[in-house]
Structures are given as C-alpha cells and as structure tokens.
C-alpha positions in Angstrom: 125.3 -83.9 -123.8 124.0 -81.8 -120.8 123.7 -83.7 -117.6 120.7 -82.5 -115.7 120.4 -83.2 -112.0 117.9 -86.0 -111.6 115.7 -84.4 -108.8 115.3 -81.3 -110.9 114.3 -83.2 -114.0 111.8 -85.3 -112.0 110.3 -82.2 -110.5 109.9 -80.6 -113.9 108.2 -83.6 -115.4 105.9 -84.1 -112.5 104.8 -80.5 -112.6 104.3 -80.6 -116.3 102.2 -83.7 -116.0 100.0 -82.1 -113.3 99.5 -78.9 -115.3 98.7 -80.9 -118.5 96.1 -83.0 -116.6 94.5 -79.9 -115.1 94.4 -77.9 -118.3 93.9 -80.4 -121.1 94.1 -77.4 -123.4 93.2 -78.2 -127.0 95.7 -76.2 -129.0 94.9 -75.4 -132.6 92.9 -73.0 -134.8 94.0 -69.6 -136.0 97.4 -68.1 -135.2 98.1 -64.7 -133.9 100.7 -63.0 -136.1 102.3 -60.1 -134.2 102.9 -56.9 -136.2 104.8 -54.9 -133.6 108.2 -56.4 -134.2 110.4 -54.2 -136.4 108.4 -51.0 -136.0 109.0 -47.9 -134.0 105.3 -47.1 -133.4 104.5 -47.2 -129.7 100.7 -46.9 -130.2 98.4 -49.6 -128.8 97.2 -50.7 -132.2 99.1 -51.1 -135.4 97.2 -52.0 -138.6 99.1 -54.5 -140.7 98.4 -56.1 -144.1 97.6 -53.1 -146.3 94.8 -50.5 -146.3 91.7 -51.6 -144.4 88.2 -51.0 -145.5 86.7 -47.9 -143.9 84.0 -49.9 -142.1 86.6 -52.2 -140.7 88.7 -49.3 -139.5 85.6 -47.8 -137.8 84.7 -51.1 -136.1 88.3 -51.4 -134.8 88.2 -47.9 -133.5 85.0 -48.4 -131.7 86.2 -51.6 -130.1 89.4 -50.0 -129.1 87.4 -47.2 -127.4 85.2 -49.7 -125.7 88.3 -51.5 -124.3 89.6 -48.2 -123.1 86.4 -47.2 -121.3 86.1 -50.7 -119.7 89.6 -50.4 -118.3 90.8 -53.3 -120.4 93.5 -51.3 -122.2 95.1 -50.3 -118.9 95.0 -54.0 -117.8 96.5 -55.0 -121.1 99.5 -52.7 -120.6 100.1 -54.1 -117.1 99.8 -57.7 -118.4 102.3 -57.0 -121.3 104.8 -55.5 -118.8 104.4 -58.5 -116.5 104.9 -61.0 -119.3 107.9 -59.2 -120.6 109.4 -59.1 -117.1 109.3 -62.9 -117.0 111.8 -62.8 -119.9 113.8 -59.7 -119.0 114.7 -60.9 -115.5 117.6 -63.3 -115.5 116.0 -65.3 -112.7 112.5 -65.0 -114.2 110.3 -67.8 -115.4 112.6 -68.5 -118.3 115.1 -69.9 -115.9 112.6 -72.4 -114.4 114.3 -75.7 -113.6 117.6 -74.4 -115.0 120.9 -76.2 -114.6 124.2 -74.4 -113.9 125.8 -76.4 -116.7 123.5 -75.0 -119.4 125.1 -73.2 -122.2 124.3 -69.6 -123.4 122.5 -71.1 -126.4 120.2 -73.2 -124.1 119.4 -70.1 -122.0 118.6 -68.1 -125.1 116.3 -70.9 -126.4 114.5 -71.0 -123.1 113.7 -67.3 -123.5 112.7 -67.7 -127.1 110.3 -70.6 -126.2 108.7 -68.4 -123.5 108.4 -65.5 -125.9 106.7 -67.8 -128.4 104.3 -69.1 -125.8 103.3 -65.5 -124.9 102.7 -64.8 -128.6 100.7 -67.9 -129.1 98.8 -68.1 -125.8 97.6 -64.5 -125.9 95.6 -65.4 -129.0 94.2 -68.5 -127.4 93.1 -67.0 -124.0 92.1 -63.4 -124.9 88.9 -63.5 -126.8 89.2 -60.0 -128.3 91.8 -60.0 -131.2 92.2 -56.2 -130.8 92.9 -56.5 -127.1 95.3 -59.4 -127.8 97.2 -57.3 -130.3 97.5 -54.5 -127.8 99.1 -57.0 -125.3 101.5 -58.4 -127.9 102.6 -55.0 -129.3 103.3 -53.6 -125.9 105.0 -56.9 -124.9 107.5 -56.6 -127.8 107.9 -52.9 -127.2 109.0 -53.7 -123.6 111.5 -56.3 -124.9 112.8 -53.9 -127.5 113.4 -51.2 -124.8 114.8 -53.4 -122.1 116.6 -56.3 -123.8 117.3 -55.1 -127.4 119.8 -57.9 -128.0 117.1 -60.5 -127.3 114.6 -58.6 -129.3 116.9 -59.0 -132.2 117.2 -62.7 -131.4 113.4 -63.0 -131.9 113.5 -61.2 -135.2 116.4 -63.2 -136.6 115.8 -66.6 -135.1 113.7 -69.2 -136.9 112.6 -70.7 -133.6 109.0 -69.4 -133.9 108.6 -71.1 -137.3 109.4 -74.5 -135.9 107.1 -74.1 -132.9 104.2 -72.8 -135.1 104.6 -75.8 -137.3 103.9 -77.9 -134.2 100.6 -76.1 -133.6 99.3 -77.1 -137.0 97.5 -80.5 -137.1 99.9 -82.2 -134.7 98.5 -84.9 -132.5 101.2 -84.5 -129.9 102.0 -80.8 -129.7 104.0 -80.9 -126.5 106.3 -83.7 -127.8 106.8 -81.8 -131.1 107.7 -78.6 -129.2 110.1 -80.6 -127.0 111.8 -82.1 -130.1 112.1 -78.7 -131.7 113.6 -77.2 -128.6 116.2 -80.0 -128.4 117.0 -79.5 -132.1 117.3 -75.7 -131.7 119.7 -76.1 -128.7 121.9 -78.3 -130.8 120.9 -81.5 -128.9 118.5 -83.1 -131.4 119.2 -86.7 -130.2 119.2 -85.8 -126.5 116.0 -87.3 -125.0 116.4 -85.4 -121.8 116.7 -82.1 -123.6 113.5 -82.9 -125.5 111.7 -83.7 -122.2 113.0 -80.4 -120.8 111.6 -78.5 -123.7 108.2 -80.3 -123.4 108.1 -79.5 -119.6 109.0 -75.9 -120.2 106.3 -75.5 -122.8 103.6 -76.8 -120.6 104.8 -74.7 -117.6 105.0 -71.5 -119.7 101.5 -72.1 -121.1 100.2 -72.4 -117.6 101.9 -69.3 -116.2 100.7 -67.1 -119.2 97.2 -68.4 -118.9 97.1 -67.7 -115.2 98.5 -64.2 -115.7 95.8 -63.5 -118.3 93.1 -64.8 -115.9 94.4 -62.7 -113.1 93.8 -59.6 -115.2 90.1 -60.2 -115.0 89.3 -58.5 -118.3 85.8 -57.0 -118.6 84.1 -59.0 -121.4 80.6 -57.5 -120.9 79.1 -56.7 -124.3 78.7 -52.9 -124.8 75.3 -51.3 -125.1 74.6 -50.3 -128.8 
C-alpha cells in the first residue's frame, strides 16, 4: 500500500471538491472514438469507418474549410500541442499531487488517465465534431512523435475501456473512475488510491475544459 502524505491528499480532495461544485458537469451521451492512433497520416482529418457518402464528404470538406478560414484550425493545433505537453513533460499536469513513493506503474496510469480525459473531454466541450477530431488527431500525433513508448502504452493498455464503461449510465462517474484507477495501478482495495484517482479525474477535466475555453474558438455560423 502506498502511503500518501496527509497534507497532499487533503489538498487534492479539497481542490477536487471545489472544482466539482463549480462545474457540476453532466457527463454522458455520445463518445468520441479517436481514429488517429495507429496511423501515419499527419493530415488534420482522417476519415474512418469505411467509404463515406459523397454528400457527407462534401459537407465535411466545407466545414473543414470554414474552420480554416475562421482560424479555428490553427487554434486547434495549438490546443493539441498544449494538451500533449501536459503529458509529455515529466513535471506536467500528470504529476499533480504526486508522491515520491509512487511506482512507475502509478505514474504511467496517471498519464493514461489524463490522456483519456483529453480524448473524452474534447468531445464534450468542442461542439464541432470535425474540429474535435482535428484536436484529437494532432494530440496523438504529438504523443507519437515525442513519447513513442507512452503512445504504445495507450494503444496496448485496456485503461480507456474501463474508463469509458464508467461514462455509460453510471450515477457516480467520479467514484467509478477512481475505483478503476486503483484497480489499474494494482491497488484495487486501497481506498486512498481510489480517492486519488477520483481527484485526478476531476482536476484533469477542469484543466482540459479551461484550455479549450482559452482557445476562444469562433463558433459564428457561416453565411450560406
């Protein structure tokens, strides 16, 4: 069992509670399935799921051009790099509230949880699915280029599956994520590890949402 310093844990839980009360985010609905992992295509948009109807392709192309003209694509690339940096940097957001006694597995699971939150939160806080996919594809491209070992961890780990299960019809998503985090670190019966996972999830959601808001995407409808 990992022994966390009491002041650090109290700080984490207080911060998590404050963020949760402020946001009261209602998670649920559709899930964003990223299609950039495992490809070598560096384009902004990657079409997945088989051949698209010509009309759908035309609509996607028009929206992509609208996003480029509005400056949103440039902002999306900056956002993806910023979010990736939070994982790439050893002292980035993934190390929030870390304890010097933490194992390599716990540190890896911290980064995986943050990567999951990026993948999930982008679909919740960016209204354009095409713009969201641009952010996600560029995000994974950044990870693949800068931390290829961790990129492979994402591809091979089952962590995302456990976390996405928590998003589906769960009355206490934060608690479910915390329990999954504890289990994935090998400390399934460790209450403090579960509370740490819950606090990290809430904190990560907050920083990703704030990063998206700071981009100030132009959502003005285009003239037809």
